[in-house]
The first five atom37 places (N, CA, C, CB, O) and aatype in JSON, in Angstrom:
{
  "aatype": [20, 20, 20, 20, 20, 20, 20, 20, 20, 20, 20, 20, 20, 20, 20, 20, 20, 20, 20, 20, 20, 20, 20, 20, 20, 20, 20, 20, 20, 20, 20, 20, 20, 20, 20, 20, 20, 20, 20, 20, 20, 20, 20, 20, 20, 20, 20, 20, 20, 20, 20, 20, 20, 20, 20, 20, 20, 20, 20, 20, 20, 20, 20, 20, 20, 20, 20, 20, 20, 20, 20, 20, 20, 20, 20, 20, 20, 20, 20, 20, 20, 20, 20, 20, 20, 20, 20, 20, 20, 20, 20, 20, 20, 20, 20, 20, 20, 20, 20, 20, 20, 20, 20, 20, 20, 20, 20, 20, 20, 20, 20, 20, 20, 20, 20, 20, 20, 20, 20, 20, 20, 20, 20, 20, 20, 20, 20, 20, 20, 20, 20, 20, 20, 20, 20, 20, 20, 20],
  "atom_mask": [
    [1, 1, 1, 1, 1],
    [1, 1, 1, 1, 1],
    [1, 1, 1, 1, 1],
    [1, 1, 1, 1, 1],
    [1, 1, 1, 1, 1],
    [1, 1, 1, 1, 1],
    [1, 1, 1, 1, 1],
    [1, 1, 1, 1, 1],
    [1, 1, 1, 1, 1],
    [1, 1, 1, 1, 1],
    [1, 1, 1, 1, 1],
    [1, 1, 1, 1, 1],
    [1, 1, 1, 1, 1],
    [1, 1, 1, 1, 1],
    [1, 1, 1, 1, 1],
    [1, 1, 1, 1, 1],
    [1, 1, 1, 1, 1],
    [1, 1, 1, 1, 1],
    [1, 1, 1, 1, 1],
    [1, 1, 1, 1, 1],
    [1, 1, 1, 1, 1],
    [1, 1, 1, 1, 1],
    [1, 1, 1, 1, 1],
    [1, 1, 1, 1, 1],
    [1, 1, 1, 1, 1],
    [1, 1, 1, 1, 1],
    [1, 1, 1, 1, 1],
    [1, 1, 1, 1, 1],
    [1, 1, 1, 1, 1],
    [1, 1, 1, 1, 1],
    [1, 1, 1, 1, 1],
    [1, 1, 1, 1, 1],
    [1, 1, 1, 1, 1],
    [1, 1, 1, 1, 1],
    [1, 1, 1, 1, 1],
    [1, 1, 1, 1, 1],
    [1, 1, 1, 1, 1],
    [1, 1, 1, 1, 1],
    [1, 1, 1, 1, 1],
    [1, 1, 1, 1, 1],
    [1, 1, 1, 1, 1],
    [1, 1, 1, 1, 1],
    [1, 1, 1, 1, 1],
    [1, 1, 1, 1, 1],
    [1, 1, 1, 1, 1],
    [1, 1, 1, 1, 1],
    [1, 1, 1, 1, 1],
    [1, 1, 1, 1, 1],
    [1, 1, 1, 1, 1],
    [1, 1, 1, 1, 1],
    [1, 1, 1, 1, 1],
    [1, 1, 1, 1, 1],
    [1, 1, 1, 1, 1],
    [1, 1, 1, 1, 1],
    [1, 1, 1, 1, 1],
    [1, 1, 1, 1, 1],
    [1, 1, 1, 1, 1],
    [1, 1, 1, 1, 1],
    [1, 1, 1, 1, 1],
    [1, 1, 1, 1, 1],
    [1, 1, 1, 1, 1],
    [1, 1, 1, 1, 1],
    [1, 1, 1, 1, 1],
    [1, 1, 1, 1, 1],
    [1, 1, 1, 1, 1],
    [1, 1, 1, 1, 1],
    [1, 1, 1, 1, 1],
    [1, 1, 1, 1, 1],
    [1, 1, 1, 1, 1],
    [1, 1, 1, 1, 1],
    [1, 1, 1, 1, 1],
    [1, 1, 1, 1, 1],
    [1, 1, 1, 1, 1],
    [1, 1, 1, 1, 1],
    [1, 1, 1, 1, 1],
    [1, 1, 1, 1, 1],
    [1, 1, 1, 1, 1],
    [1, 1, 1, 1, 1],
    [1, 1, 1, 1, 1],
    [1, 1, 1, 1, 1],
    [1, 1, 1, 1, 1],
    [1, 1, 1, 1, 1],
    [1, 1, 1, 1, 1],
    [1, 1, 1, 1, 1],
    [1, 1, 1, 1, 1],
    [1, 1, 1, 1, 1],
    [1, 1, 1, 1, 1],
    [1, 1, 1, 1, 1],
    [1, 1, 1, 1, 1],
    [1, 1, 1, 1, 1],
    [1, 1, 1, 1, 1],
    [1, 1, 1, 1, 1],
    [1, 1, 1, 1, 1],
    [1, 1, 1, 1, 1],
    [1, 1, 1, 1, 1],
    [1, 1, 1, 1, 1],
    [1, 1, 1, 1, 1],
    [1, 1, 1, 1, 1],
    [1, 1, 1, 1, 1],
    [1, 1, 1, 1, 1],
    [1, 1, 1, 1, 1],
    [1, 1, 1, 1, 1],
    [1, 1, 1, 1, 1],
    [1, 1, 1, 1, 1],
    [1, 1, 1, 1, 1],
    [1, 1, 1, 1, 1],
    [1, 1, 1, 1, 1],
    [1, 1, 1, 1, 1],
    [1, 1, 1, 1, 1],
    [1, 1, 1, 1, 1],
    [1, 1, 1, 1, 1],
    [1, 1, 1, 1, 1],
    [1, 1, 1, 1, 1],
    [1, 1, 1, 1, 1],
    [1, 1, 1, 1, 1],
    [1, 1, 1, 1, 1],
    [1, 1, 1, 1, 1],
    [1, 1, 1, 1, 1],
    [1, 1, 1, 1, 1],
    [1, 1, 1, 1, 1],
    [1, 1, 1, 1, 1],
    [1, 1, 1, 1, 1],
    [1, 1, 1, 1, 1],
    [1, 1, 1, 1, 1],
    [1, 1, 1, 1, 1],
    [1, 1, 1, 1, 1],
    [1, 1, 1, 1, 1],
    [1, 1, 1, 1, 1],
    [1, 1, 1, 1, 1],
    [1, 1, 1, 1, 1],
    [1, 1, 1, 1, 1],
    [1, 1, 1, 1, 1],
    [1, 1, 1, 1, 1],
    [1, 1, 1, 1, 1],
    [1, 1, 1, 1, 1],
    [1, 1, 1, 1, 1],
    [1, 1, 1, 1, 1],
    [1, 1, 1, 1, 1]
  ],
  "atom_positions": [
    [[13.46, 20.74, 8.77], [11.91, 20.7, 9.34], [11.87, 19.9, 10.45], [10.81, 20.12, 8.35], [12.52, 18.88, 10.63]],
    [[11.01, 20.46, 11.24], [10.86, 19.59, 12.61], [9.55, 18.82, 12.65], [10.88, 20.55, 13.96], [8.59, 19.6, 12.62]],
    [[9.18, 17.43, 12.71], [8.52, 16.57, 12.41], [7.65, 16.93, 14.25], [9.48, 15.04, 11.83], [8.09, 17.35, 15.31]],
    [[6.41, 16.52, 13.83], [6.02, 17.29, 15.37], [4.84, 15.78, 14.9], [5.29, 19.71, 15.62], [4.62, 15.44, 13.74]],
    [[4.11, 14.94, 16.36], [3.76, 13.83, 16.9], [2.51, 14.33, 16.89], [4.4, 13.32, 18.13], [2.32, 15.09, 17.84]],
    [[1.0, 14.1, 15.71], [0.16, 14.65, 15.95], [-1.15, 13.61, 16.67], [0.02, 15.35, 14.77], [-0.96, 12.43, 16.38]],
    [[-2.4, 13.84, 17.54], [-2.99, 13.52, 18.22], [-4.4, 13.64, 17.28], [-2.7, 14.15, 19.41], [-4.62, 14.79, 16.89]],
    [[-5.26, 12.73, 16.92], [-6.27, 12.51, 16.41], [-7.57, 12.22, 17.02], [-5.97, 11.8, 15.77], [-7.82, 11.05, 16.7]],
    [[-8.61, 12.74, 17.81], [-9.25, 12.15, 18.41], [-10.6, 10.64, 17.38], [-9.76, 13.48, 19.22], [-11.16, 10.83, 16.31]],
    [[-10.65, 9.74, 18.01], [-10.87, 8.68, 17.58], [-13.08, 8.47, 16.54], [-10.38, 7.77, 19.23], [-14.08, 7.83, 16.88]],
    [[-12.81, 9.31, 15.43], [-14.23, 9.41, 14.87], [-15.23, 8.88, 15.02], [-14.34, 9.31, 13.98], [-14.88, 7.7, 15.04]],
    [[-16.29, 8.9, 15.14], [-17.28, 8.07, 15.9], [-17.81, 7.32, 14.11], [-18.76, 9.27, 17.12], [-18.36, 6.25, 13.85]],
    [[-17.44, 8.16, 13.42], [-18.26, 7.58, 11.81], [-17.58, 6.8, 11.23], [-18.54, 8.59, 10.6], [-18.07, 6.07, 10.37]],
    [[-16.01, 6.72, 11.63], [-14.98, 5.25, 11.24], [-15.79, 4.37, 12.32], [-12.84, 5.35, 11.66], [-16.46, 3.4, 11.97]],
    [[-15.7, 4.65, 13.28], [-15.92, 3.24, 13.89], [-17.44, 3.13, 14.22], [-14.98, 2.99, 15.29], [-17.57, 2.54, 15.29]],
    [[-18.79, 3.54, 13.6], [-19.86, 2.89, 13.11], [-19.92, 1.87, 12.15], [-20.51, 3.67, 12.73], [-20.53, 0.82, 12.32]],
    [[-18.97, 2.31, 10.63], [-19.44, 1.88, 9.5], [-18.43, 0.68, 9.91], [-19.36, 2.83, 8.05], [-18.58, -0.3, 9.18]],
    [[-17.4, 0.54, 10.94], [-16.57, -0.62, 11.16], [-17.38, -1.45, 11.55], [-15.5, -0.54, 12.01], [-17.62, -2.54, 11.03]],
    [[-18.0, -0.85, 12.81], [-19.17, -2.02, 13.36], [-19.99, -2.59, 12.53], [-20.13, -1.54, 14.29], [-20.0, -3.81, 12.37]],
    [[-21.04, -1.5, 11.71], [-21.84, -2.53, 10.27], [-20.8, -3.55, 9.81], [-22.27, -1.48, 8.6], [-20.85, -4.71, 10.22]],
    [[-19.97, -3.17, 9.05], [-19.01, -4.16, 8.53], [-18.32, -5.03, 8.99], [-18.3, -3.79, 8.08], [-17.59, -5.52, 8.12]],
    [[-18.14, -5.68, 10.47], [-18.01, -6.81, 11.09], [-18.99, -7.56, 10.94], [-17.78, -6.71, 12.23], [-18.79, -8.68, 10.48]],
    [[-20.71, -7.03, 11.37], [-21.61, -7.48, 11.54], [-22.03, -8.17, 10.54], [-22.21, -6.8, 11.93], [-22.8, -9.12, 10.64]],
    [[-21.33, -7.54, 9.07], [-21.69, -8.46, 7.9], [-20.51, -9.32, 7.5], [-22.16, -7.63, 6.63], [-20.38, -9.72, 6.35]],
    [[-19.56, -9.63, 8.56], [-18.46, -10.56, 8.23], [-17.53, -10.25, 7.62], [-18.73, -11.48, 7.67], [-16.63, -11.05, 7.37]],
    [[-17.53, -8.87, 7.17], [-16.57, -7.49, 6.56], [-15.09, -7.47, 7.28], [-17.42, -5.78, 6.99], [-15.16, -6.67, 8.21]],
    [[-13.6, -8.14, 7.19], [-12.66, -7.54, 8.24], [-11.74, -6.99, 7.68], [-12.09, -8.36, 9.17], [-10.66, -6.98, 8.27]],
    [[-11.88, -6.17, 5.98], [-10.59, -5.94, 5.37], [-11.26, -4.67, 5.1], [-9.91, -6.95, 4.11], [-12.17, -4.7, 4.27]],
    [[-10.99, -3.6, 5.63], [-11.41, -2.09, 5.63], [-10.26, -1.32, 4.9], [-11.62, -1.47, 7.23], [-9.13, -1.24, 5.38]],
    [[-10.66, -0.73, 3.63], [-9.54, -0.15, 3.12], [-10.07, 1.16, 2.97], [-8.96, -0.77, 1.89], [-11.24, 1.48, 2.8]],
    [[-8.38, 2.37, 3.13], [-8.49, 3.48, 3.14], [-7.82, 3.94, 1.65], [-7.95, 3.96, 4.41], [-7.02, 3.26, 1.01]],
    [[-8.46, 5.6, 1.17], [-7.84, 5.58, 0.03], [-7.05, 7.22, 1.39], [-8.97, 5.7, -1.94], [-7.65, 8.13, 1.96]],
    [[-5.32, 6.77, 1.36], [-4.57, 7.45, 2.18], [-3.84, 7.81, 1.29], [-4.01, 6.89, 3.25], [-3.47, 6.71, 0.88]],
    [[-3.39, 8.46, 0.74], [-2.35, 9.71, -0.25], [-1.5, 10.26, 0.96], [-3.42, 11.35, -1.18], [-1.94, 10.45, 2.09]],
    [[-0.18, 10.49, 0.53], [0.74, 11.02, 1.56], [1.38, 10.75, 2.1], [0.59, 11.37, 2.19], [1.76, 9.67, 1.66]],
    [[2.17, 11.09, 3.32], [2.62, 10.51, 4.59], [2.03, 10.78, 5.67], [3.76, 10.75, 4.86], [1.86, 11.65, 6.53]],
    [[1.67, 9.38, 5.26], [-0.02, 8.34, 6.4], [0.23, 8.49, 7.87], [-0.13, 6.05, 6.24], [-0.45, 9.0, 8.75]],
    [[1.76, 7.73, 7.88], [2.49, 7.07, 9.63], [1.61, 7.82, 10.6], [4.54, 7.59, 10.11], [0.91, 7.16, 11.36]],
    [[1.58, 9.15, 10.65], [1.14, 9.46, 11.91], [-0.59, 9.64, 12.27], [1.88, 10.7, 12.17], [-1.12, 10.34, 13.14]],
    [[-1.25, 8.66, 11.18], [-2.37, 8.85, 10.89], [-2.92, 7.06, 10.88], [-2.41, 9.84, 9.49], [-4.03, 6.58, 10.69]],
    [[-1.82, 6.51, 11.13], [-2.17, 4.97, 11.01], [-2.48, 4.48, 12.21], [-1.09, 4.09, 10.46], [-2.74, 3.29, 11.99]],
    [[-2.6, 4.66, 13.27], [-2.89, 4.51, 14.73], [-4.41, 5.06, 14.77], [-1.77, 5.41, 15.76], [-5.2, 4.11, 14.75]],
    [[-5.0, 6.24, 14.81], [-6.09, 6.23, 14.64], [-6.95, 5.46, 13.79], [-6.17, 7.1, 14.52], [-7.97, 4.91, 14.19]],
    [[-6.46, 5.42, 12.41], [-7.29, 3.93, 11.35], [-7.54, 2.79, 11.9], [-6.45, 3.28, 10.1], [-8.67, 2.31, 11.86]],
    [[-6.42, 2.11, 12.56], [-6.27, 0.62, 12.86], [-7.15, 0.97, 13.77], [-4.87, -0.17, 13.27], [-8.14, 0.29, 13.52]],
    [[-7.49, 2.02, 15.21], [-8.08, 1.97, 16.13], [-9.72, 2.14, 15.76], [-7.45, 2.86, 16.96], [-10.63, 1.89, 16.55]],
    [[-9.86, 2.52, 14.68], [-11.06, 2.81, 13.79], [-11.6, 1.73, 13.01], [-10.75, 3.82, 12.86], [-12.63, 1.84, 12.35]],
    [[-11.03, 0.86, 13.06], [-11.06, -0.52, 12.11], [-10.64, -0.08, 10.77], [-12.62, -1.27, 11.97], [-11.17, -0.8, 9.92]],
    [[-10.03, 0.65, 10.37], [-9.57, 1.02, 8.69], [-7.88, 0.07, 8.9], [-9.35, 3.45, 8.25], [-6.94, 0.45, 9.59]],
    [[-7.96, -1.25, 8.02], [-6.35, -1.87, 7.83], [-5.82, -2.3, 6.93], [-6.0, -2.77, 8.41], [-5.0, -3.22, 6.88]],
    [[-6.31, -1.55, 6.01], [-5.52, -1.52, 4.24], [-5.61, -0.4, 3.74], [-6.17, -2.43, 2.97], [-6.66, 0.14, 3.4]],
    [[-4.03, 0.26, 3.63], [-4.03, 1.34, 3.15], [-3.65, 1.69, 1.47], [-3.27, 1.86, 4.03], [-2.52, 1.33, 1.13]],
    [[-4.25, 2.16, 0.73], [-4.05, 2.39, -0.56], [-4.0, 3.77, -0.84], [-4.97, 1.78, -1.29], [-5.01, 4.42, -0.57]],
    [[-3.15, 4.28, -1.28], [-2.36, 3.39, -1.9], [-1.22, 3.8, -1.12], [-2.28, 3.44, -3.45], [-1.37, 4.75, -0.35]],
    [[0.15, 3.1, -1.23], [1.46, 3.01, -0.22], [2.12, 3.87, -1.46], [2.28, 1.17, 0.33], [1.98, 3.12, -2.43]],
    [[2.73, 4.97, -1.89], [3.31, 5.58, -2.26], [4.62, 5.83, -2.22], [2.86, 6.08, -2.12], [5.11, 6.85, -1.72]],
    [[5.25, 4.92, -2.75], [6.78, 4.51, -3.61], [7.06, 6.26, -3.82], [6.58, 3.28, -5.61], [7.33, 7.04, -2.91]],
    [[6.96, 6.47, -4.72], [7.66, 7.58, -5.8], [7.8, 8.91, -4.74], [6.45, 8.02, -7.43], [8.92, 9.35, -4.45]],
    [[6.74, 9.43, -4.26], [6.95, 10.56, -3.78], [7.34, 10.66, -2.25], [5.86, 11.23, -4.1], [8.11, 11.46, -1.73]],
    [[6.66, 9.7, -1.69], [6.74, 9.48, -0.37], [7.49, 8.31, 0.28], [5.58, 9.45, -0.01], [7.59, 8.19, 1.5]],
    [[7.93, 7.6, -0.48], [8.84, 6.46, -0.28], [8.61, 5.69, 0.61], [9.99, 6.72, -0.09], [9.47, 5.19, 1.34]],
    [[7.09, 5.43, 0.68], [5.93, 4.55, 1.5], [6.54, 2.91, 0.86], [3.82, 5.09, 0.89], [7.09, 2.54, -0.17]],
    [[6.01, 2.17, 2.3], [6.52, 1.17, 2.53], [5.69, 0.55, 3.76], [7.9, 1.43, 2.66], [5.57, 1.01, 4.9]],
    [[5.01, -0.94, 3.06], [4.25, -1.71, 4.42], [5.37, -1.98, 5.31], [3.39, -3.3, 4.09], [5.34, -1.43, 6.41]],
    [[5.82, -2.32, 5.19], [7.4, -3.24, 5.52], [7.82, -2.38, 7.38], [9.23, -2.58, 3.69], [8.3, -3.08, 8.27]],
    [[7.51, -0.89, 7.59], [7.82, -0.4, 8.5], [6.21, -0.55, 9.14], [8.61, 0.92, 8.24], [6.33, -0.84, 10.33]],
    [[5.29, -0.49, 8.89], [3.83, -0.52, 9.45], [3.71, -1.76, 10.23], [2.68, -0.5, 8.3], [3.4, -1.84, 11.42]],
    [[4.01, -2.78, 9.36], [4.25, -3.81, 9.5], [4.52, -4.78, 10.92], [5.0, -3.7, 8.78], [3.89, -5.66, 11.49]],
    [[6.11, -3.94, 11.19], [6.85, -4.04, 12.36], [6.33, -3.7, 13.4], [7.86, -3.47, 12.35], [6.23, -4.35, 14.44]],
    [[5.81, -2.13, 13.08], [5.0, -1.4, 14.17], [3.69, -2.35, 14.6], [4.46, 0.15, 13.54], [3.64, -2.95, 15.67]],
    [[2.52, -2.41, 13.45], [1.73, -2.73, 13.71], [1.1, -4.2, 13.57], [1.38, -1.95, 13.39], [-0.05, -4.57, 13.81]],
    [[2.08, -4.82, 13.17], [1.93, -6.46, 12.62], [0.74, -6.85, 11.81], [1.85, -7.5, 13.85], [-0.05, -6.1, 11.23]],
    [[0.74, -7.9, 11.88], [-0.35, -8.19, 10.38], [-1.65, -7.72, 10.67], [-0.62, -9.94, 9.9], [-2.62, -8.13, 10.03]],
    [[-1.76, -6.71, 11.79], [-3.23, -6.35, 11.2], [-3.45, -5.19, 9.81], [-4.04, -5.66, 12.55], [-4.44, -5.0, 9.11]],
    [[-2.11, -4.56, 9.79], [-2.3, -3.68, 8.95], [-2.35, -4.09, 7.26], [-1.31, -2.79, 9.32], [-1.35, -4.76, 6.99]],
    [[-3.05, -3.93, 6.29], [-2.37, -4.17, 4.91], [-2.24, -3.27, 3.99], [-2.9, -5.06, 4.23], [-2.64, -2.13, 4.25]],
    [[-1.57, -3.62, 2.5], [-1.62, -2.35, 2.15], [-1.48, -2.83, 0.7], [-0.55, -1.31, 2.81], [-1.11, -3.97, 0.43]],
    [[-1.93, -1.57, -0.57], [-1.96, -2.15, -1.91], [-0.61, -1.15, -2.53], [-3.71, -1.97, -2.77], [-0.75, 0.06, -2.31]],
    [[0.08, -1.37, -2.94], [0.34, -0.25, -4.15], [1.62, -0.43, -3.65], [-0.41, 1.46, -4.24], [1.95, -1.58, -3.33]],
    [[2.74, 0.86, -3.47], [4.13, 0.13, -3.21], [5.23, 0.22, -4.31], [3.87, -1.38, -3.01], [6.41, 0.18, -3.96]],
    [[4.83, 0.37, -5.9], [5.44, -0.13, -6.38], [5.47, 1.6, -7.59], [4.94, -1.77, -6.62], [4.59, 2.43, -7.83]],
    [[6.99, 1.48, -8.07], [7.33, 2.58, -8.47], [6.98, 2.67, -10.11], [8.75, 2.75, -8.05], [7.49, 1.99, -11.01]],
    [[5.85, 3.81, -10.24], [4.88, 3.84, -11.61], [6.22, 3.72, -12.99], [3.73, 5.78, -11.69], [6.3, 3.26, -14.13]],
    [[7.05, 4.41, -12.06], [8.1, 5.16, -13.41], [8.94, 4.38, -14.19], [9.2, 6.18, -12.91], [9.44, 4.67, -15.28]],
    [[9.1, 2.76, -13.17], [9.94, 2.13, -13.85], [9.16, 1.8, -15.38], [10.4, 0.88, -12.95], [9.78, 1.37, -16.35]],
    [[8.14, 2.02, -15.38], [7.28, 1.4, -16.59], [7.64, 2.32, -17.9], [5.49, 1.46, -16.24], [7.28, 2.02, -19.04]],
    [[8.45, 3.58, -17.52], [8.81, 4.1, -18.83], [10.45, 4.01, -19.01], [8.24, 5.65, -18.96], [11.07, 4.73, -19.8]],
    [[10.96, 3.15, -18.28], [12.35, 2.69, -18.46], [11.95, 1.4, -19.53], [13.21, 2.2, -16.83], [11.23, 1.3, -20.53]],
    [[13.02, 0.27, -18.59], [13.51, -1.19, -19.21], [12.57, -2.12, -18.99], [14.83, -1.79, -18.61], [11.53, -1.53, -18.7]],
    [[12.41, -3.39, -18.99], [12.97, -4.68, -18.24], [13.62, -4.14, -17.03], [14.08, -5.58, -19.13], [13.0, -3.65, -16.09]],
    [[14.7, -4.22, -17.1], [16.01, -4.5, -16.28], [15.67, -3.68, -14.73], [17.59, -3.74, -17.23], [16.19, -3.94, -13.64]],
    [[14.4, -2.39, -15.1], [14.22, -1.65, -14.12], [13.3, -2.11, -13.26], [13.98, -0.55, -14.48], [13.29, -2.04, -12.03]],
    [[12.15, -2.8, -14.36], [10.99, -2.86, -13.81], [11.31, -4.96, -13.14], [9.51, -2.31, -15.29], [10.37, -5.71, -12.88]],
    [[12.64, -5.32, -13.05], [12.81, -6.19, -12.75], [13.49, -6.15, -11.68], [13.09, -6.71, -13.5], [13.61, -7.22, -11.09]],
    [[14.05, -5.09, -11.18], [14.57, -3.82, -9.77], [13.9, -3.83, -8.48], [14.27, -2.16, -10.15], [14.09, -4.06, -7.29]],
    [[12.61, -3.3, -9.71], [11.34, -2.94, -8.51], [10.67, -4.12, -7.97], [10.05, -2.04, -9.13], [10.25, -4.21, -6.82]],
    [[10.6, -5.01, -8.88], [10.18, -6.57, -8.69], [11.21, -7.1, -7.41], [10.5, -7.6, -10.35], [10.81, -7.34, -6.27]],
    [[12.15, -7.18, -7.71], [13.19, -7.61, -6.33], [13.14, -6.8, -5.37], [14.71, -7.67, -6.55], [13.3, -7.33, -4.27]],
    [[12.88, -5.09, -5.37], [12.36, -4.89, -4.27], [11.48, -5.2, -3.28], [12.24, -4.35, -4.37], [11.7, -5.19, -2.07]],
    [[10.12, -5.56, -4.06], [8.92, -5.85, -3.57], [8.83, -7.17, -3.05], [7.99, -5.64, -4.47], [7.98, -7.49, -2.22]],
    [[9.9, -8.17, -3.65], [9.5, -9.41, -3.21], [9.24, -9.86, -1.67], [10.41, -10.16, -3.71], [8.41, -10.7, -1.3]],
    [[10.1, -9.13, -0.9], [9.88, -9.1, 0.36], [8.85, -8.49, 1.06], [10.75, -8.73, 0.76], [8.6, -8.85, 2.21]],
    [[8.21, -7.6, 0.49], [6.95, -7.04, 0.85], [5.9, -8.34, 0.5], [6.64, -5.53, -0.06], [5.03, -8.77, 1.26]],
    [[6.08, -8.62, -0.25], [5.07, -9.62, -0.89], [4.92, -10.89, 0.22], [5.71, -10.22, -2.52], [3.89, -11.44, 0.62]],
    [[5.98, -11.07, 0.48], [6.43, -12.8, 1.63], [5.74, -11.63, 2.97], [9.18, -13.59, 1.96], [5.81, -12.43, 3.9]],
    [[5.35, -10.76, 3.39], [4.47, -10.54, 4.5], [3.75, -10.63, 4.56], [4.29, -9.93, 4.95], [3.05, -10.32, 5.53]],
    [[3.35, -11.25, 3.31], [1.15, -11.13, 3.08], [0.87, -10.18, 3.55], [-0.1, -12.23, 3.88], [1.51, -9.5, 4.36]],
    [[-0.95, -9.88, 2.76], [-1.16, -8.67, 3.6], [-0.88, -7.64, 2.34], [-0.05, -8.52, 5.08], [-0.99, -6.45, 2.62]],
    [[-0.61, -7.92, 1.31], [0.09, -6.42, 0.45], [-0.03, -6.93, -1.35], [2.38, -6.09, 1.05], [0.2, -7.97, -1.98]],
    [[-0.3, -6.16, -1.53], [-1.0, -6.43, -3.13], [-0.18, -5.03, -4.14], [-3.31, -6.15, -3.06], [-0.54, -3.93, -4.54]],
    [[1.13, -5.87, -4.22], [2.02, -4.99, -4.61], [1.77, -4.4, -5.81], [3.14, -5.47, -4.63], [1.89, -5.35, -6.58]],
    [[1.42, -3.17, -6.63], [0.82, -2.79, -7.68], [1.41, -1.0, -8.18], [-0.83, -3.01, -7.25], [2.04, -0.24, -7.44]],
    [[1.13, -0.8, -9.13], [1.57, 1.05, -9.1], [0.25, 1.43, -8.52], [1.91, 2.08, -10.93], [-0.86, 0.89, -8.51]],
    [[0.91, 2.89, -7.86], [-0.04, 3.48, -7.23], [-0.56, 4.32, -8.26], [0.36, 4.11, -6.04], [-0.02, 4.81, -9.25]],
    [[-1.84, 4.4, -7.78], [-2.38, 5.52, -9.03], [-2.85, 4.84, -10.22], [-1.17, 6.55, -9.63], [-3.79, 4.04, -10.21]],
    [[-2.48, 5.03, -10.81], [-2.23, 4.4, -12.13], [-0.99, 4.78, -13.53], [-3.56, 4.59, -12.63], [0.01, 5.47, -13.31]],
    [[-1.19, 4.42, -14.39], [0.2, 4.14, -15.35], [0.27, 5.65, -15.83], [0.02, 2.79, -16.87], [-0.68, 6.29, -16.28]],
    [[1.68, 6.15, -15.64], [1.98, 7.35, -16.07], [1.87, 7.47, -17.33], [3.07, 7.73, -15.73], [2.53, 6.52, -17.75]],
    [[1.46, 8.04, -18.24], [1.29, 8.44, -19.81], [2.35, 8.25, -20.92], [1.06, 9.84, -19.87], [2.23, 8.06, -22.13]],
    [[3.78, 8.4, -19.84], [5.38, 7.85, -20.46], [5.62, 6.38, -20.41], [6.72, 8.47, -19.55], [6.61, 5.9, -20.96]],
    [[4.47, 5.39, -19.56], [5.05, 4.02, -19.62], [4.52, 3.73, -20.91], [4.65, 2.95, -18.45], [3.75, 4.37, -21.61]],
    [[5.22, 2.4, -21.11], [5.18, 1.58, -22.04], [4.8, 0.41, -21.79], [6.11, 1.54, -22.56], [5.32, -0.48, -21.12]],
    [[3.45, 0.46, -22.62], [2.65, -1.51, -22.88], [3.42, -2.31, -22.53], [2.29, -2.23, -24.47], [3.22, -2.83, -21.43]],
    [[4.75, -2.79, -23.45], [5.33, -3.89, -23.0], [5.35, -3.94, -21.61], [6.51, -4.02, -23.5], [4.77, -4.75, -20.9]],
    [[6.18, -2.88, -21.23], [6.85, -2.92, -19.33], [5.68, -3.61, -18.79], [7.12, -1.06, -18.24], [5.61, -4.69, -18.21]],
    [[4.84, -2.83, -19.08], [3.26, -3.31, -18.0], [3.26, -4.36, -18.53], [1.57, -2.53, -18.07], [2.8, -5.02, -17.6]],
    [[3.44, -5.11, -19.38], [2.64, -6.51, -19.75], [3.72, -7.33, -19.62], [1.9, -6.68, -21.3], [3.46, -8.51, -19.88]],
    [[5.24, -7.01, -19.18], [6.77, -7.96, -18.85], [5.6, -7.71, -17.44], [9.11, -7.16, -19.0], [4.79, -8.63, -17.3]],
    [[5.5, -6.72, -16.6], [5.39, -6.83, -14.71], [4.5, -7.78, -14.82], [4.74, -5.39, -13.58], [4.76, -8.96, -14.59]],
    [[3.1, -7.25, -15.29], [2.19, -7.74, -15.23], [2.76, -9.75, -15.29], [1.28, -6.91, -16.39], [2.51, -10.49, -14.34]],
    [[3.35, -10.14, -16.28], [4.0, -11.69, -16.26], [4.47, -11.9, -15.16], [5.12, -12.03, -17.19], [4.02, -12.77, -14.41]],
    [[5.33, -11.24, -14.91], [6.31, -11.31, -13.91], [5.75, -11.95, -11.99], [6.88, -9.59, -14.0], [6.12, -12.69, -11.08]],
    [[4.96, -11.25, -12.27], [3.97, -10.84, -10.29], [3.32, -11.83, -11.12], [2.82, -8.83, -9.43], [4.28, -12.6, -11.11]],
    [[2.52, -12.4, -11.8], [1.53, -13.92, -12.36], [2.56, -15.13, -11.42], [1.63, -14.33, -14.79], [2.15, -15.93, -10.57]],
    [[4.19, -14.91, -11.98], [5.01, -16.23, -11.83], [4.98, -16.32, -10.22], [6.71, -16.18, -12.55], [4.87, -17.32, -9.51]],
    [[5.14, -14.89, -9.85], [5.95, -14.95, -8.46], [4.24, -14.8, -7.19], [7.5, -13.09, -8.37], [4.27, -14.98, -5.97]],
    [[3.35, -14.53, -7.79], [2.61, -14.66, -6.48], [1.29, -15.35, -6.92], [2.35, -13.16, -5.69], [0.12, -15.13, -6.58]],
    [[1.92, -16.37, -7.9], [0.87, -17.93, -8.52], [-0.79, -16.78, -9.14], [0.19, -19.66, -6.32], [-1.77, -17.34, -9.64]]
  ]
}
């Protein structure tokens, strides 16, 4: 499959909203952005959106790391956790937490499962994840 470079115009609506928010001291502007979003990020940043959710780790192998490398600390993110681990065991939950630790260290990133817990997720795994993340993130 050939990957093309996409060009997007700067939507005036995003700029107008960003100016309004900025005028009230709001500097974190989140955008619901499912899928493979890499080509859209420059336009969103240019127009004030700086926090991406979800960072779909499962389907799209999304990670904030390459975006941070390219755009610096101006970009933030929420998500990035493989929600499928909740259907497995503590070992798999721990493995995903270890994968997330370097991303957490970047700052500006809130690790959580994208969208919601899948129906086959086990409540005890969710509780375990939350307890571990509280210890890691303080």
